N, C-alpha and C positions, 0 to 999 in steps of 0.2 A: 786267106793266107796265100801269099804269092809263091810262084814256082818258076823254075828256069831249067833249061836243058844243060846238062853238065858237059863241059868240054873234055876232050881226050887228054889223058895224062898217063905217064908211066909209073906213077906212085902206086905202091902196093896198098891193099886194104886188108884189114884184119878183123876177125871175129872177136867178141869180148874175151874169149879164152886165150887169145894171143896167136891163134892159128891164122896163117895167111889164106885169104880167099883168092886163089890164083886161077881165075877162070877167064881172064881176058876181057870180061864184059863190065866189071865194076870199076867205076871211075870216081875220083874225089869230087865232091860238090864244089870245093874251092881248090883250084889248081895252082894257086900262087905258091912259089917256092918257099919252103920253110914254114908253111902254114898247115896245121893239122885240121882235118875236117871229116865229116861223114862221107860215105860212099854210097852210090846207088847203081844198081845193075840195070842198065838200059831203061832207066826211069827218070822222071823229072825230080829234081831236088826241091823240096820246099825250103822256105827261108829259115824254118826252125830246125832243118837237118833231116826230117823224115822224107821218105821216098813215095812218089805216086806212080804206080805202074801205068802203062798205056792201055792195058786190057780191061780191067774191071774197076779201077779207081780206088782199090783198097790201099790203105797206108801200110808202110813197112818201115821197120827200123833196120837199117843195113849195117855194114861193117864201118870201121873207122881207120884212118891212116896211122893212128898211134897204136902200136901193138900192145902197149900197156893199158890202154884205155883210161889213162889218168889225165889226159889233156881235157880241159873244159869243153873242147869242141866235140868230144865223144859223148853222145847222149846216153845217160845212165837209165835207159828205159828198156824193160824186158831183158835184163841181163842176169837175173838171179831166178832160181827156182826151175820148175819143170814145165814144159809145154803140155798141151792136152794129150799128145801122143807119147808122153813119157821122156821126151828128149830134153836136154838142158837148153835153156834159152841162150846161154853163153856160147853154144856150139853152132848157132845158125842165125839166119835172118828171121826176125820176128814180125808176124803180122800184127797190126794194131787196129783196134776198133774205136771209132769216135762215138761216145755215149750221147744220149739225148741232151745232157747238160753241158756238152762240149768237152768233157774230160776224156782221157785216153785210157784204154784197158788193153791188156795183152791178149792175143788170140783173135779168132774170127767172131762173128756176131753171136753165135751159139755159145761158144766157150767163154766169151767175155761178158755174157749177160749177167751172171751173179755179181761180177765186179762192178758193173754199171748200176745194178739195182741197189747195191749196198753202199753206193757213194764212195768206192775205194779207188776211183780213177786218179790219173795224174794230169798235170798241166806242164807246159814248157814255157818258162818265163826267162827271157834274156839268156837263152841257151842252157838253162838249168832245168832239170826234171825234178819237180817237187810234187808231193801229194796234194790233191785238191783241197783237203781239209786244212792243211797247213797254209795253202795259198789264200784261202778265205780268211783265216785268222790274221795273216800278214796284211791283207788288204784292209781289214777292219781296223787294225792298229794303226796303219799308216794314214787312214782317212780320219782318225780322231783329231779334233782341233788341238793345236798347241797353244797353251796359255801364254799370253804376252804380258811382260812386265813393263810398266811405263815409269819413266824417271822424270822428275821435275827439276829443271835447272834452277840455280839460285836466282837468275834474272827473270824467271817466269812469274806471272802475276799470281799472287796468292788468292786462293778461293776460300771464302768462309763457308764452312759446311752448314748446310741447312739442318736445323734441329728436326728430329723425327716428329711427326704429328702426334698430338696427345692421344693416348689410347682411350677409347671409349669404355665406360664401365661394362663389364661383362653381364650377360643376362643372368648368370648365376647369382651375382651380388644383388640384383634387383629382386629376384625370386626369394632369396633368403631374407632380405629386408621386409618384403611383403608378408612372409610367413611369421616373422617375429612380431611385426606390428599387429597382425590379426590375432595372434595368441595373447598379446598384451591387452588388446581390446576386450576379448572374451573374458579374461581374468578380471578386468575392471568391472564389467557388467555383473559377473558372478559375486564379487565382493559387495557391490551396491545392493543387489537383491538380498544377500545374506543379512546385511545390516538392517534393511527395511523389515524383514521378517522378525528378527530379534527384537527390534524396537516395538513392533506391534504386539508381540507376546508379553513384553514387560508392561505395556499400558493396560492390556486386558487383565493382568493379575492385580493391579492396584485398585482400591475402593474408590468409587466416584463420590465427589463432594455433594452430589445431589441425592445420594441414597439416604433414606429415613434412618434416624438413629436407632429406632426400635425394630429395624428390619431383622428378621430371623426369629423374633419372639412371637408367641402365639397372640394374635389380636383378639380382643373381646368382641363378640358378636352381639350386636344390639337386637333384642327381640321385642316385638310389639306386645304391650301388656294385655293380658287376657282378663275377661270379665269373671268375677268370683260368683259362684252360685249363691242363691238367696238362702238356702238352708244352712249353708256354712256360715253366712253372715249372722243368721238368727242364733245359731248355737254359740257363736262367739259372743254375741250381745248378752245372751242368757248367762253364760259363764261369767262374764264381767259383772253383771248385776248381782249374781250370787256372791262373788268375792267381796263386793262392796258391802252387802248386808252382813256378812260375817265380820267384817271389819268394824261396823258400827256397834256391834254388841260388845 
């Protein structure tokens, strides 16, 4: 931030409350006739309107040549509220602290620490004092790309649009087809097995053409003839002979 030594001028400088600061040492940063500007008391004026003292380098917000403080040249920084000692900022010159992020907070380093830590500092852009949060939002919006619309004149060469590439079948369709085919195959094998078992049972229940017709009936058992005892044969012969004799009579 550039700075310069203020020239001598007879213009009066005023606090934000409208009271003239008539100490003979405050001079306008811009001494051009008819131009409002900030004032600094034996200090260098920065290009943004703040003052840099010779002794310790702290920044200050000084008075302004416009008693109403409505001119854009009057920095609206540390003009509302109370200072750490209870005085109104509008009644005095305000010390300003530069935070680590480059923003500005009212008061010395100790009193401005909460403001810096909570990100409530201010920035000066084109002579305007705005909150740092608003400045960040503004920069983000301004840096966003602006869509451009292209127009085609009647004389321009027509371009045939290229058809989109054919979409490949999804993996889901392949999986579903495989599952359906597998289920159909298992069902076919089950039906074939069931038909084979039913046919086998039917064949087993039918009589075979090679079965014997008298199967199931009691078969006669052939027994080897036994020899008849001699006494039985003799008795039978004697009985036969006796019957013949009776018959002859």
